[in-house]
C-alpha angles and dihedrals in degrees: 000000000000114000118237131206121240124211090278093052093252114144116238128179115251112265114249114261120242103251099198098064094042100046099042096080089047091049092051092048092051090048092052091048091050092049092049092048091050092051091049091049093050091047092050090048094049094256096121126089115298118224117199115233130188118268092210091248126108132204110220121197124200106210139167087262097048137271120325127191131212124184112230108231128211092252093052096258124126125238118201114244091199134353087226125060114273088220120026097203119093115242124191095211138008134190134179141210116228135225137065090312105046131178130199116214125197136194122199103154128282134081098300143050126224123233130196128188110233118225120173090333094306123107128236125220112306118248130193122251102199123215094186096104101080099350102057100159098035121136108203111211100151137032144189136171131217119251091248088060092232104106135045123204122200131187131209109222092188096064138058095203133039085020103134120075130179136180140151115288087237090058133253139121115003119222120211128212139158137234116254093237131055091250135109118258117238111176128000124208128182133214105195096167096090105137119232096009136103094217141071126227109247115207113195126189110210142205131206090220132045110279090224085073099036138292129274103180121223132174112305128231137223123216138167118257119198109206098202095054102021089231119156116203142154116286118253087237102040121209135176108214114209089356090158096054116123119249113272093016096067119108114308099190140001140203132179128227110209091197099052093030093225134122117229119211132190121221130193130179122072096348112031109200151141111242131189120217130178118233115271094014128114107220138041125267097211140357133217110197130217129200099228134039102236099110120140130172124333134215133194134231094200095184093056094036092235132139116205118205121200122208140201092235100060102267130119120201131197126211124183116234125208143173120302089027095293116169131199129216115287116253130190112244100166132024137182089270088067091065099032091240140042108274130184104239106206103185145330142221138193116230131183132042 
């Protein structure tokens, strides 16, 4: 310590400083700095609070009360676009193009489809996509679109011949084809990722009775679909997927995942399930089981790897999809309480990018 002079000039050592009062501000400052650094570290490492944001994709549901929309969030939850249906007319099936400019397409019977431009999950004014040029007596009950967003394919569930129609999404001449079997088409799905070919694989679930009166599922069929001409024909390597399934517990609906390259089919009857099946194979790769047989038609969010399954008792389920046809455990994402009543949910589609 440095000596100090008193008034008389006598040297005295400096009195020791009281540490408590001097070091407390420094201690508090260091504590605050440490707390701030810890928070910054946790935030940078993902340890901070996670806030769900929209993915830009929307799940649309075609119900007996109209079409509802739910934004798909980054954490897998669904956020209601509107508490009321976006469209108040009941559609049997819907499909959607993808990308920054996305269109929802609906089939509800009759000689035309309806299209809506999607904007932020909401739907613009519906416009008619006529099938009259080339398919004059067609009754559109189901619909699918190609992965390049250029062509729409519709099926007529009230007929056993001349029951497949295709045309450009932008409209134009309709091309007419028939199923291979004398059954009624239920839901079409398209695999357009076949390397080295000019066609898509068309997977059709089928019914032994007209779908306008109900559905009695029978074994489905696979065909080739040529986009440029709209022609449907037998595959060069024919297969009969689920050919051994029992009547009424064959696949009800089907959707394709362009990332996993598998079809996903819903089954009712004694063992309700979602099953994955590779194109041009006969049996499923994996099965996800459900407790009740109320499953309707599925749709796929390929970017998130999620299959959504609609039901006739107001629930919507989600199942994760993975490579080699792997399936996760079904989880409930929507229930009748969401809508305020028990609706029959006919089908679904994913719109957006």
